[in-house]
N, C-alpha and C positions, 0 to 999 in steps of 0.2 A: 276415736272421736267420730261422731255421726255427722254426715254431710247434710246441709240444709237443702231441701228440694226447691224446685222452681215455684211450686205452689206456696211453700212457706215464705219464700222471699216476696212473692206477690202479696200474700196476706199481710206481712209486716209492713211492706211499703205502702200499700193502699190504706190499710186500717189505721196505721199511725198517722199517715198524711191526712186522712179524714178527721181524726181527732184534733190534729193541729189546726185544720181549717175551721172546725167547730170552735176552738179556743179563740181564733181571730174574730169570728162572728160574735162571740160572747163579749169580747172587748169592744167591738164596734157598737154593740147594743147600748152601751153606757151612754153614748151620745144621742141615741134615739129616744131616750126617756124624756117625756114632756108631761105637762099637766093632763093632757088628753090621752097620753099613752104612758102611764107610770111604769109599765113593764116593757116599754119599747116595742120591738118587733112582735113580741108575744101578744100584745094587745091588737096589733094589726091582723095577726093570724086568727085570733079568736073573735074578731069584730062581729061577724055574723050578719051584718046588714050594711047597705050602702051609706046610710047616714053616719054610722059610726066610722066607717072607712074614710069618708070625706072629712070628718072631724079630725081624725088622726093625720091625714094628709095636710090639712090646713095647719095643724100644730107643727108638723115637721117643716113645712115651708116657712112658717113664721120664725122658727128656730134656725133656719138656714141649713137643715140637715136632710133635705129631701134627696139630694144626690147620694148622700151616704146611705140612705135607706134603700135606694135603687141598687147601689153597689153591694149592699148586704144581701139583697135578694138574688142578685146575679151570682155572688159568691156561694150562696146557698145551693144554687143549681149545680155548681161544681162539687161542693161538699157532698151532696146527695149521691152523685155518681161514684165519687172516689170512696166514700165511706161504705156505701152499700156493696160495692165491688169487693172491698177489703173484708167486710163481714161475711159476704158470701164465700170468698176464698177460705176464710177461717173455718166456716161451717163445713165446707167441702173437705178441708184438711182433717177436721175431726171426724167427719162421716166415713173417711177411709180408714179410721183407726180400728184395730182388732177388738177393742173393748166395746161391748154392746152399748153401755151407758153413754160413752163418749160419741159413738156413732149416731145414736138417737139424738143427742144434744146437737151434733153437727147438722143433722137434717132439719131440726127445729130452727137453728140459726139461719140456714140457707133459705127456708121458707119466709122467715121473719125479715131477712134482708131484702128479698124481692118485694114483699108487702110494704116495707118501710119506704123503698124507693118509689113505688107507685103512689102511696099516700102522700109522701113529702113532695114529689113532683106535682101532684094535683094541687096541693096547697100553695106551693111557691109559684107555679105558673098562674094560678088564679090571682095571686097577689100582684104579680108583674103585669098581667093584663090590665088590672085596675089602675096601676100606676101609668101604664102606657096610654090608656084612654083618658087619663086625667080625672078620674073620679070613681067612686065606689059603684058597685053593681051588686044588687041583692043576691042573684044566683051565684056569682063568683065568690062573694064573701061568705055565702052559705057553704059552698064547697070547701073553702079554706077552713072554716070553723069546724066543719064535720070531719075533715081529714086530720086536723090537728091532734086530737086525742089518739086516733088510730096510729099515726106515725110516731107519736111519743111512746106509746106502749111498745110498738115494734122496735123502735130504737133501743129502748131499755132491755128488751129481750135479747137483741143482738149484742149490745154492749156487755151486759152482765153474763150472757151466755158465753161470749168469747172469753171473758175473764175466768169463768168457772171452767171452761174447756181447757184453758191454758194451765190452770191450777191442777186439774186432774191429770193432764198430760205430763206436767212437771213431776208430780208425785209418782206417777208410774215409772218415769225415766230414772228417778232417784232410787226407786225400789229395785230396778233391774241391774 
């Protein structure tokens, strides 16, 4: 029986914890859906201008969920670090594999994990600053809207990359 390495334990702990934090945010988002924000937090991320952010904030205040929106953004800061660290550890684990294809995939995942963290932190910090100052800001909402598709693509690269890497690794182990 093969012993699990410290890197593998770190990967499983952080990556799965990140997925669980994301699930909590998805559940919380249900209460952030309003007429002004039919997609909840996603609308705030994609707002793109101060007037739209102000409209979303007003709808959340009217619905009594502004504090929940702030908690969701703060939880997002934790999620970003936990998930990105887990995905990076997974990429590092794959990059150390003797199979060239798995090693290349691991390097792609590592780069995508770092890019995801940078883009998602830029987006979320821009959102939190707007909440903290009590209103939308064109530059900050523009940063959040610009970072959103980048972080989404990089998240998908890390998520599906890790799943593919695990499948390749599992197949190799069964064949051995």
